[in-house]
Each structure stands twice: as structure tokens, then as C-alpha cells.
N, C-alpha and C positions, 0 to 999 in steps of 0.2 A: 342631293344629300340634305339640303336645307329643309326641303319639304318633309323628309323622313323624320328629322329631329323634332318637328312640330306635332307629330302624331301623339295623341294622349290615349293611353291604354286604360281601360276600366280595370279597377282592382278586383280580382276574382279569387274565390276559394272554391275548392272541389270537395264533394262529399261522396264517398262510396261505401260499400259494405262487403264483408267477407261472410259468405253463407255456405251451406252444404253444397249448393250448386256452383259456387264461385269461390275457389280457394284464394289464398293470399297472393299467389303468383298471377293468377288470372285477374284479380282485382287491381293489382298494380299495373298490369298491361292495359286494362280498360281505362284506368285513370291517366296513363301516359297518352293514350289516344284522345281522351277527353281534354287534356291540357293542350294538345295540338289543335283540337277543334276550337278551344277557347282563344288560343293565339290567332288562329285563322279569322275568328270573328272580331278580333280587336281587343282581347283581354290579356291581362298580365296576371298569371297565377301566383299568389303569395304563399298559399299553404294548402295542404290536403288533409282532410279528416277522414279516417277509415274506422269503422266499428265492426267488430265480429259479433254476429247474431244469427239465430236460426232462420228467422224470416224478418224482413223489414217491418218496423212499427207501422200498423195500419193508420195511425193518426199523424205521426210526425216523421215517418221513414226511419229516423234514428232514435235511440233511447233518450230519456230525459237528461241524464248526466252528460252525455255527449252533446246534446243540444245546448246545454248551458255553457259548455266549453266553447262551442261554435259562436254562441251569442256574445261571449266576452271578447273573443277575437275580432268579431265583426265590429263591435263598438269601439274597441281599442285602436283598430287600424282603418276605420272609416271605409269598410269594404262596400263596393258598389253592387256586386252581384255574387250570389251563391248558386253554384251549378251542381245538381245531383246527377249521378251517373245513370240512374234508371228513371223510367217515366213515372212521374208523380201522379197520383189520382187528384181530381179537383179538390177533394176534402183535405188531403195532405198539403197541397200547395197553399190553400187558404189558412190552415193552422200554422204552417211554418212562417208564412208571411206576417202573421200577427206577432209571432215571437221575435223574429229577426229584424223586422221592419226595414227590409231592403229588397232589391229585386231578386226573386226566386225563379229560377228556370231549371228545366231538366234537359237531359241529353237530346230528346226529341225536339224541344223548343230551340235548342242551340243549333242543331243541324238545319232546322227550318230557317233560322235567322241567316245562316251562312248561304243557304240556297237563295234567299231573298236578296242578299248582297251581290251574289254572283250572276243572277239571272240578267241576261242582256236583251234577248229577243222577246217579242210580245208573247210568243208561245210559252217560253220558259217562265216568264213573269206570271202568266195566267195559271200555269200548273202549280207554281209555288204558292200563289195567293189562295188557290183552292185548298191546298194542303194545310195552309195556316188557318183558314176559317174552319175547316173540319176538326182541326186540333183544338181550336178556340171554343167551339160551340158548347161542349160540356163544362167549360171552365169560365163561363161568362160571369157568374156571380162574384161580385167583389173585384173584378179585374179593372173595371172603369165605371164611372158614374152613369154615362149614357153615350149612345152613338149619335142620336139625333133627337129632336123634340118629339113628344108623343104625337101621333097622327090625330087630327080632329076632322071636323066637317061632316058632310052628309054620310049618314050610316055609321058614324064613329062616336056619336054622343052616347051618354049613359055612363055606367061605371068605368068603362075604359079598361086599359091593360095596365098591369104594373110595369115599372121601368124595365125589369129584367126580361119580362115576356116580350116587350117591344124590341129589346136588343136581340133576343133570340130570333124573333121573326125577321128582323133586318138581316141577320147573318144567314138564316135559311134562304131568304130571297136572293142574297148575294151568291150563295153556294149554287143555287139553281141556275142563276144567270151565268156563272163561270163554267158550269158543266155544259151548258148549251153552247157557250163560246168555244170550249175545248172540242166538243163534237164537230163543230164547223171546221176548226183548225185541223183535226184529225182527218177529216174528209179531204181537205186541201193537201195534206201531207201524203195521203194515199194516192192522190192524183199525181203528185210530184214523183213518188216512187214508181208509179206506173209509166211515167214519161221517161224514165231513165233507160228504157230499152231492155235488152236481154243480157246485159253485162253481168258477170258473176259478182255477187255482193259479199264483201268481207267486212266483218264488224270487230272492232277492238273492244274487248270487255275486260273487266278486272276491278280490283279493289281501288279505292281512291289513292292517288299519289304514288302509283307504281310505275309511272313513266309512259302512259298510253299516248299522251299528246306529244311528248318528245319523239316517240317512235313514229307517230303519224307525220311529224315534220320531216324526219329523216327519210322515210320511205316514199313520201309523196312530194318531197322537196317544197313544202308549203310553210306557212307561218301561223300555225294554230297556237293560241296562247297556252304557254306552259309555265308553271311556277311550283316551287316547293312548298305548297300549301294544300290543304285538303279541298277537294271539289274545285280545283282551278278551272276545270272544264265543266260547264253545265249544259251548254247548247250543243246539240248534235251537229257534227261537221262531216260532210261527205266530199271526198276528193276522187277524181279519176287518177288511177295509178297504172303505170306500165312497167312491168318487169320483163326484161328481154324484149320480146315482141308481143307480149300478152297483156291486154288491157283488162282492168277490173275496177270496181268501185270500192273504196275503203271508207268506213264510217268510224268516227271517234265518238264514243258514247259517254254518258255521265258515269262517274266512278261509284262503286258500291261501298258499303260500310256495314260493320256489325251493328245489330240493333237499328237497322235502317227503319225510320218511321213508316208504318203501314200506309199512312196518309200520302207519303211521297211515292211509294210504290204504286198506289192506286192512281194518283194524279199524273204520274209520269209514264203510264202505260202506253200512251200515244207515242211518246218519244222512243220507248223501248220496243215499239213495233219494228224499228230499224234492226234490232237484234233478232226478233222473231222471224222477220222476213229475209234475213241474210242466209247465204249458202254455206258460209264458213265462219267460225268464230276464232279469233286470235285471243286466247285468254292470257293476258299479260300479268306476270307475277313478280313482285319485288323479292327476289331470293335473298337479299341482304337483310330483310326484316326477320327478326327472330320468330315471329308468329305467321310466317307466310303460309303454312299448311292450314291454319285457321282461316286465313284470308281466302284461300281457295275454296274451303267448305262454305264460307259465307256467300261467295259469289255464286257457287253452284246452287245454293239454297234459293237465292233470288232468281237465278235463271230458271229453276224449276217452277217458281211461282208464275213466271211469265211464259211458260212453255217453250223455253229455249235451251234446255239442258241436253236434249238428245241430238243436237245439231253436230255435224263434223267439227272437230275442235283441234287446234294446235296450241299446246302449252308453250308460252314464250317466257322463259325465266330470265328476267331483265336484271340489270344492275349487278352483274357479276364482278364489275370493277370495284364495287363497294362491299363485296362479300368478304368478311374476315371471321374465320372460325375461332372459337376459343382454343387455347393451347393447354396441353398437360405437360409439365416438366418430367424429364426422364426419371428424376429422383422421387417423384410423387407416386406413391403406391396406394394412396387412399382414394384419390379422385377417380370416379368411374366415368368412362367415356359416354357422353350423351350426344343427342342430336346437335347440341350447341358446338360440339367439337368436330362435327363432320366437315370434311373438305368438300369441294364441289365434286371431286371424283367419288367420294363416299356417297354423296347424295345420289349420284347417277346410278349407283348400284342398288339403291332402295327400290321403292315402288315405281320410281321413274324409269327403271330399266324395263318395266313391263308395258311401257307406253308405245312400243313398236314404232319408233320414228316420229311419234306425235309430240315431240318436245325438242326445243332448241334453247341454247344458253347464250345470251348476248348481253352487250352493253349498248343501249341505244345512244347514250351520251357520247361514248368513245367509238361507236361503230365497230365494236369488237365482235368477231364471228358474224359479221353482217352479211357477208356473201353466202354463208351457209344458210342463214335465215331466209334470204331472198330466194335461194334455190328451192328450199323446202316449200315456201309459199307458192312459188311458181308451179311446182309439181302438183300441189294440192288444188290450186285454181285451175290448172290445165286439166286435171282429172274431172273436175266438175263441168268445165266448159265442153270437153270432148264428149262427155256423157250426154250433154244437152244438144250439142251440134256435132254429130259424128262425122259429117262431111268436111268439118274444119280440121280434122285430125292432122293432115299433112302440113297445115300452116304453122303448127306449134310442135315441131319435132326436136327442137334444141334450145337449151337455156343459154342466154348470152350474159356473161358477167358484166357488172356495171363498169362503165368507162368513167374513171375519175378525172380524166384529162380536161 
């Protein structure tokens, strides 16, 4: 507890916009998520600034009047960092930096920073570093004075390079080196996957912080790191799991998020091969989150980008213990029933009813409905296994409930 009290959080403000494509409700939702990202990265959010506009200002993202308001707050409260909800262009970042004279980052930069903090293995660190350099390359001007001294010596005499050109070349060289290193790591991972034999492969996918690692711990009886912060798990973990008498491999993958930086999707494609090469996806959803349908759409979009959307999939609606629908009083004749008022029974009658057994509702934390989940996973893995090895059909004829003794 003493250690925790010594943590000093950076003072942060958030800036977002309401546009034709992003209404007030959606803007608030994105800023809620941005605040959680800032907290995960080590920031304390003191205030949010939101401006309604048709399109963001091409020079400063927000308008002149709102920028003056932000500037006054930054100076009066000694703000360390200003975080913008959307990706800033290099020009916007440079202009805003001149006005506010403090650290200016956008959502992409913030996510990259969290990934850098969370990366534990050499593979993850290499992937994150590559994504950071690719984000950094077009933003080099004015971000620092120099990376290293200008090169001299044989063949380098003459007019030479300007400082920014030197920096760009250094970054490009580093990107090329990291890509080469990742190609080598990807080959090693491919060999590892090949050495796992013919066991059925099951991958946990889903939005960040939906409980994938908690589910992994419960089903595999292992100790994968789990925490109520975004991107608690960054390194792919593979465990051998046995349900009944049926063994298979279970993989916990990195969580997805809306507006996931394209640099990260690209650099993490090697890790996401675990998803591409799996036989079954368990798409874990936090049903207690008001925007879980948007989360599902975001995950499916990224799965589509990595050619994983057409795989057999079981929807696992997690955190049913935390699901609390809004209520309407009997006397209230004005309030119209919306999705926020749906009970779990109501939800099961919606599009979920058409999933034909491809959905289960559980609480991984409390192991609620866990036997039903195990049985469904067993049946799906068995179906894949028997199709692959028809002569093993008689080995897996019956599901055995878990013995808690």
C-alpha cells in the first residue's frame, strides 16, 4: 500500500469533438474510454473539453476560442499532458504544441505508450518499437533536436544532410532493422506452432478488458496476468487445456480497441497469426458494458483485416454478474424502453436468438454458468477433432462435468 501512495500521476486534460459522424453520446463514450486509457498510462484526468463542429480544424483540431479556453486552463492548473481523442496530423501537433507549450499527444500515441509499458517479451517489445517508429517518422520535425551527431568521414564530406534528414534516415534504418528482426521472430513462432502437433487450437479474442485473461485462468487453471486496466495482456499465452477427456490448445491474445492504430495492427500481425491459424475463436464480450455491440463490431472489423472473421466462433457473453439494466418506474409513462433497459432475457430474444447455440452467458469471475460453457466448448472442439481424426470418434463419446473436489 505504501508503494501505491507514492505513485505520481501526470495531470491530464482530454479534448474531443462532436461532429456529423460522432454525436454527443458517442463523443462522451469515446472520452470515457480515453480517460481509462489515460489512467492506465499513469495519468489523472482533471477536465474534458468538447467542441461541436462540422469537421476538426485542419490547423489546430479545435477552434480558436476553444483553444484559448484550453490554454488558460493549462496555464492555471500546470497541466502536464493534453490528449486528443483523434489522431492529429504532424502539422496540427506542431501548431498546438506552440500554443499550449506542454506535452501534446493523441489517442494513437497514448495507446502506443501503454503498449510500450505492457510489453514484457522481446517479441512484444520489438512489435511495439516498430509501431512507435512508424508513427514517429512523419512527425519528426520539431519533436526533438537530434537523435545522434551527423555522420562524417569517408564519402560523407561536402554539404552534408540537414539535422531532420539525418534523423529521418536513422529512423528509417531502425524500422528496416526491426522489420528484419520481426521476420526472424515470426519464422521462429511458425516453427513453434508447427511443433504443437495436431491438437485443436482455440483462441480467445475480444475487446480489451472484457475478461479474456480471467477466463483463461479459470478454464486452464493457470496464472495469466489479469488486471482491471486496458491491455493488461499484451504477450500471447498458449496453454494446454483438457475438458472431460478432450485436450486442446487455448491461446490468450492481445485485446482490441476502437480506433486501434494501424501501425499496431501491422506490427502485431505476427502475434495475430495465432488467431488466423486457430480452429475455433471464443469471442469474449463484456455484456455489462453499455456499448458492447460496438465492441463486437470493432473486433469483427479487426478480425476481417487479419483474415480471421470467417472462422468457427462461439460468442461468450461475460460479466453477467455485473450486468444491471436501467429500470423504468411503473408510474413513468414518458420514458420509452431502450436497449439500456433490456434484461439478459430480453437480450437473448434479440439477434442473439438467431445464433443457433453459438452463444453462452457466463461470469468468469464467479464461474457462473461455467459448466454450460465447458460443455459447449467441449462439443465444438470435439466436432473439429472428429472431423480431423474420424478414427478417434469413439474416444470422445461423452462429456464429463468438472470435479471440484
